[in-house]
C-alpha angles and dihedrals in degrees: 000000000000125000124221115250110250094216089055091056092046091048091053093047093047090046091054093045091045092052096047107035119352114035097189088067087066089070090058089048090056093056095041092048092053092046092048092051090052092048091049092049091050094046093079094228098313093108130051134187103095090138091051091050092048092048091050090048093051094045088050091054092049091047092049090049091052089049090052091050091049092050092049092047091050091049092050092048091047091049092049091049092051093046095047095045091052093052093046092057093050095062 
């Protein structure tokens, strides 16, 4: 009987939470998912959960990408606000 790798479960949970509420947790899911897949591969069949680890890894990537888009959008909005407020005061 194989046991499910704990890091794989945690990676999946953090990937889901990262995607739905707290995007920085997705970065942790990426690292945990990769580590879990390596642990499962080295276990020689005594551990399972490769699919869970892969799902957590992928959700982590999606979450990190959404975080990157949000940061860029915030920076653009902030830049536009600074540029327009400076020109309004000059007139």
